[in-house]
C-alpha positions in Angstrom: 35.2 141.0 -93.2 38.1 138.2 -94.4 40.3 137.4 -92.0 44.1 136.9 -93.0 45.7 133.9 -90.4 48.5 132.7 -93.0 51.1 135.7 -94.4 53.3 134.4 -97.2 56.8 136.7 -97.3 59.4 136.3 -100.4 62.9 137.0 -99.6 66.3 137.3 -101.3 67.7 138.3 -98.3 68.0 142.0 -99.0 67.7 144.9 -97.2 64.2 145.7 -99.3 63.1 142.0 -98.3 64.1 142.2 -95.2 62.1 145.7 -94.4 59.3 144.0 -96.5 59.5 141.1 -93.7 59.4 143.0 -91.2 56.3 144.6 -92.0 54.8 141.1 -92.9 56.0 140.0 -88.9 53.8 143.4 -88.1 50.9 142.4 -90.1 50.6 139.1 -88.9 51.2 140.2 -85.2 47.8 142.5 -85.4 45.7 139.5 -87.5 47.3 137.0 -84.4 48.2 134.9 -87.7 51.3 133.0 -88.6 54.3 133.9 -91.5 55.6 131.4 -94.2 59.1 132.6 -95.8 60.0 131.5 -98.9 63.1 131.5 -100.8 63.4 130.5 -104.3 66.7 130.2 -106.2 67.0 129.2 -110.1 70.2 127.6 -111.0 72.3 130.1 -113.2 73.4 127.0 -115.3 71.9 125.6 -118.2 72.3 121.9 -119.0 69.9 119.8 -120.7 66.9 118.1 -119.1 67.9 114.8 -120.0 71.7 115.1 -119.2 71.9 114.2 -115.3 73.5 116.5 -113.0 75.7 114.5 -111.5 77.6 114.3 -114.9 79.0 117.9 -113.7 80.8 117.0 -110.2 81.7 121.0 -109.8 78.3 122.4 -110.8 76.4 119.6 -108.7 78.9 120.9 -105.7 78.6 124.0 -106.5 74.8 123.9 -106.7 74.8 122.1 -103.3 77.2 124.4 -101.0 75.1 127.4 -102.0 72.0 125.3 -101.4 73.0 125.1 -98.1 74.4 128.5 -97.3 71.0 129.4 -98.5 69.1 127.7 -96.1 71.1 128.7 -93.3 70.5 132.1 -94.2 66.8 131.0 -93.9 66.7 129.1 -90.8 68.6 132.0 -89.2 65.6 134.4 -90.5 63.1 132.2 -89.4 64.7 132.3 -85.8 65.1 136.0 -85.9 61.1 136.0 -86.6 60.1 133.4 -84.0 62.4 135.2 -81.4 59.6 137.8 -82.0 57.0 135.7 -81.0 55.5 134.8 -84.2 54.8 131.1 -85.9 56.8 130.5 -88.8 
Protein backbone atom coordinates (compact mmCIF):
# COMPACT_ATOMS: atom_id res chain seq x y z
CA UNK A 1 0.00 0.00 0.00
CA UNK A 2 1.21 3.50 -0.81
CA UNK A 3 1.65 5.73 2.21
CA UNK A 4 0.93 9.40 1.70
CA UNK A 5 3.28 11.50 3.77
CA UNK A 6 3.15 14.85 2.04
CA UNK A 7 0.09 16.60 0.63
CA UNK A 8 -0.03 19.69 -1.57
CA UNK A 9 -3.04 22.00 -1.31
CA UNK A 10 -3.49 24.96 -3.62
CA UNK A 11 -5.44 28.01 -2.55
CA UNK A 12 -6.88 31.11 -4.11
CA UNK A 13 -8.19 32.16 -0.69
CA UNK A 14 -11.80 31.52 -1.74
CA UNK A 15 -14.38 29.73 0.38
CA UNK A 16 -14.08 26.67 -1.88
CA UNK A 17 -10.32 26.45 -1.48
CA UNK A 18 -10.71 26.92 2.29
CA UNK A 19 -13.00 23.90 2.33
CA UNK A 20 -10.52 21.90 0.24
CA UNK A 21 -7.71 22.82 2.63
CA UNK A 22 -9.84 21.73 5.58
CA UNK A 23 -10.21 18.32 3.92
CA UNK A 24 -6.47 18.20 3.18
CA UNK A 25 -5.75 18.95 6.85
CA UNK A 26 -8.03 16.11 7.95
CA UNK A 27 -6.41 13.71 5.49
CA UNK A 28 -2.90 14.73 6.50
CA UNK A 29 -3.80 14.17 10.17
CA UNK A 30 -5.14 10.70 9.39
CA UNK A 31 -2.05 9.84 7.36
CA UNK A 32 0.27 11.41 9.95
CA UNK A 33 1.72 13.50 7.16
CA UNK A 34 2.53 17.09 6.40
CA UNK A 35 0.95 19.69 4.18
CA UNK A 36 2.37 22.22 1.73
CA UNK A 37 0.19 25.21 0.86
CA UNK A 38 0.55 26.79 -2.57
CA UNK A 39 -0.77 30.03 -4.01
CA UNK A 40 0.04 31.10 -7.55
CA UNK A 41 -0.61 34.53 -9.01
CA UNK A 42 -0.38 35.39 -12.66
CA UNK A 43 0.20 39.02 -13.49
CA UNK A 44 -2.78 40.59 -15.25
CA UNK A 45 -0.44 42.92 -17.10
CA UNK A 46 1.21 42.20 -20.41
CA UNK A 47 4.61 43.67 -21.03
CA UNK A 48 7.26 42.55 -23.51
CA UNK A 49 9.73 40.12 -21.97
CA UNK A 50 12.68 42.22 -23.05
CA UNK A 51 11.32 45.29 -21.25
CA UNK A 52 12.29 45.46 -17.57
CA UNK A 53 9.31 45.86 -15.26
CA UNK A 54 11.24 48.68 -13.59
CA UNK A 55 10.34 50.80 -16.63
CA UNK A 56 6.77 50.76 -15.31
CA UNK A 57 7.08 51.96 -11.70
CA UNK A 58 3.31 52.06 -11.06
CA UNK A 59 2.88 48.48 -12.23
CA UNK A 60 5.95 47.36 -10.32
CA UNK A 61 4.65 48.97 -7.11
CA UNK A 62 1.18 47.49 -7.55
CA UNK A 63 2.60 44.01 -8.10
CA UNK A 64 4.91 44.39 -5.11
CA UNK A 65 2.06 45.52 -2.85
CA UNK A 66 -0.27 42.81 -4.14
CA UNK A 67 2.39 40.15 -3.57
CA UNK A 68 2.89 41.34 0.00
CA UNK A 69 -0.86 41.16 0.70
CA UNK A 70 -1.11 37.66 -0.79
CA UNK A 71 1.90 36.57 1.26
CA UNK A 72 0.19 37.84 4.43
CA UNK A 73 -2.89 35.76 3.57
CA UNK A 74 -0.76 32.68 2.92
CA UNK A 75 1.16 33.15 6.18
CA UNK A 76 -2.11 33.54 8.10
CA UNK A 77 -3.46 30.35 6.52
CA UNK A 78 -0.21 28.56 7.36
CA UNK A 79 -0.49 29.70 10.98
CA UNK A 80 -4.09 28.46 11.14
CA UNK A 81 -3.08 25.02 9.90
CA UNK A 82 -0.11 24.86 12.30
CA UNK A 83 -2.47 25.63 15.19
CA UNK A 84 -4.29 22.42 14.25
CA UNK A 85 -1.07 20.53 14.98
CA UNK A 86 0.03 19.83 11.44
CA UNK A 87 3.47 20.50 9.95
CA UNK A 88 3.15 22.99 7.10
